[in-house]
C-alpha positions as CSV (number, residue, x, y, z in Angstrom):
1,M,15.7,8.1,-47.4
2,T,15.3,11.0,-45.2
3,I,12.9,13.3,-45.2
4,F,15.2,16.0,-46.1
5,T,16.4,13.8,-49.2
6,R,12.5,13.8,-50.2
7,I,12.1,17.6,-49.8
8,A,15.1,18.2,-52.0
9,Q,14.0,15.9,-54.7
10,G,10.4,17.7,-54.7
11,E,8.7,14.5,-53.4
12,I,7.6,16.5,-50.3
13,P,6.4,20.2,-50.5
14,S,8.5,23.1,-49.1
15,Y,9.2,26.5,-49.6
16,K,12.3,26.7,-51.6
17,C,14.8,29.4,-50.8
18,A,17.8,28.7,-52.6
19,E,19.6,25.4,-54.5
20,N,22.2,24.0,-56.8
21,D,23.0,20.9,-57.9
22,E,24.5,20.0,-54.5
23,F,22.6,22.1,-51.8
24,Y,18.9,23.1,-51.4
25,A,17.8,25.7,-49.0
26,F,14.1,25.9,-47.8
27,L,12.3,27.5,-45.0
28,D,11.7,25.6,-41.1
29,I,8.2,24.8,-40.7
30,N,8.5,25.3,-37.1
31,P,10.7,28.8,-37.5
32,L,12.2,30.2,-34.4
33,V,11.5,33.8,-36.3
34,K,10.4,34.4,-39.7
35,G,12.8,33.8,-42.3
36,H,14.1,30.8,-40.7
37,T,15.9,28.5,-43.2
38,L,17.3,25.3,-43.4
39,C,20.2,24.2,-46.0
40,I,20.9,20.7,-46.8
41,P,23.4,19.0,-48.8
42,R,21.3,17.0,-51.5
43,R,23.5,14.0,-50.9
44,E,22.7,12.1,-47.7
45,V,25.0,12.5,-45.1
46,D,23.9,12.3,-41.3
47,Y,26.9,14.1,-39.7
48,I,28.1,17.4,-41.1
49,F,31.6,16.8,-40.1
50,D,31.6,13.3,-42.1
51,M,31.5,15.8,-44.9
52,D,34.9,15.7,-46.9
53,D,36.6,19.3,-46.8
54,D,35.8,20.5,-50.1
55,E,32.1,19.4,-49.7
56,I,31.9,21.3,-46.3
57,A,33.5,24.3,-47.8
58,R,30.9,24.3,-50.9
59,F,28.1,23.8,-48.0
60,Q,29.3,26.9,-46.0
61,T,29.7,28.9,-49.4
62,F,26.1,28.1,-50.2
63,A,24.7,28.8,-46.8
64,K,27.1,32.1,-46.7
65,H,24.8,33.1,-49.8
66,V,21.8,32.2,-48.4
67,A,22.3,34.0,-45.3
68,Q,22.8,37.3,-47.0
69,A,20.0,36.8,-49.0
70,I,18.3,36.4,-45.9
71,K,19.6,39.5,-44.6
72,A,18.4,41.6,-47.6
73,A,15.1,39.9,-47.4
74,F,14.7,40.3,-43.8
75,P,16.6,43.5,-42.3
76,C,18.4,41.9,-39.3
77,I,21.5,42.8,-37.4
78,K,23.0,39.6,-38.2
79,V,21.8,36.1,-39.7
80,G,22.9,33.0,-36.9
81,Q,24.1,30.0,-38.0
82,A,23.4,26.5,-35.9
83,V,24.4,22.9,-36.6
84,L,22.4,20.6,-34.4
85,G,21.0,18.0,-35.9
86,L,19.8,15.2,-33.8
87,E,16.1,15.6,-34.7
88,V,17.0,14.2,-38.6
89,P,19.6,12.0,-39.8
90,H,20.6,14.7,-42.4
91,A,23.0,17.3,-42.0
92,H,21.5,20.6,-42.1
93,I,22.3,24.1,-41.1
94,H,19.8,26.5,-39.6
95,L,20.2,30.5,-40.2
96,V,17.7,32.6,-38.2
97,P,17.7,36.5,-39.0
98,M,18.5,37.8,-35.7
99,Q,17.8,40.9,-34.0
100,S,19.0,39.5,-30.5
101,E,21.1,36.8,-29.2
102,R,17.8,35.1,-28.1
103,D,16.2,34.8,-31.5
104,M,18.8,31.9,-31.8
105,N,17.4,30.3,-28.5
106,F,16.1,26.9,-30.0
107,A,13.9,26.5,-26.9
108,N,11.6,29.6,-27.6
109,P,8.2,29.0,-28.9
110,K,8.0,28.3,-32.3
111,Q,6.2,30.9,-34.8
112,S,3.7,30.3,-36.9
113,F,3.0,31.8,-40.1
114,T,0.1,31.4,-42.7
115,A,1.0,29.7,-46.1
116,D,1.1,32.6,-48.2
117,E,3.4,34.2,-45.6
118,M,6.0,31.6,-45.8
119,Q,5.6,31.7,-49.4
120,A,6.1,35.3,-49.5
121,A,9.3,34.8,-47.3
122,A,10.4,32.0,-49.7
123,D,10.1,33.7,-52.6
124,A,11.5,36.9,-51.1
125,I,14.6,34.7,-49.9
126,L,14.9,33.2,-53.4
127,A,14.7,36.6,-55.2
128,E,17.6,37.9,-53.2
129,Y,19.6,34.6,-53.6
130,R,19.1,34.7,-57.4
131,R,20.4,38.3,-57.2
132,I,23.5,37.4,-55.1
133,T,24.5,34.5,-57.0
134,E,23.6,35.6,-60.8
135,S,25.7,39.2,-60.6
């Protein structure tokens, strides 16, 4: 069982930003910028391109809604998307609020925020996600 599966199942605490039956989104604990979020399938799959066409389409739609929520919660020019996936053997999408392309440089020093700041960021994204998906 991967660490991301354990996070999605609630065994390991996370800063939840969005969820549905198939997918889960939470703040990256080593963020590039405030609001940096990871989207994962609840089903364990190592490589995003091993997902079947319908599942990956639903995953991208979920990520789109999370990105819209991030943009509403953290006004930015765009929300960047990256699929790297070498550090954890569980498919995931990074969503990063961007003021410039430099914000997507994974070699940049990681930011540090207090637990209260992280919770406030997750709560803001979750509120926007619910507004977007429930309207």
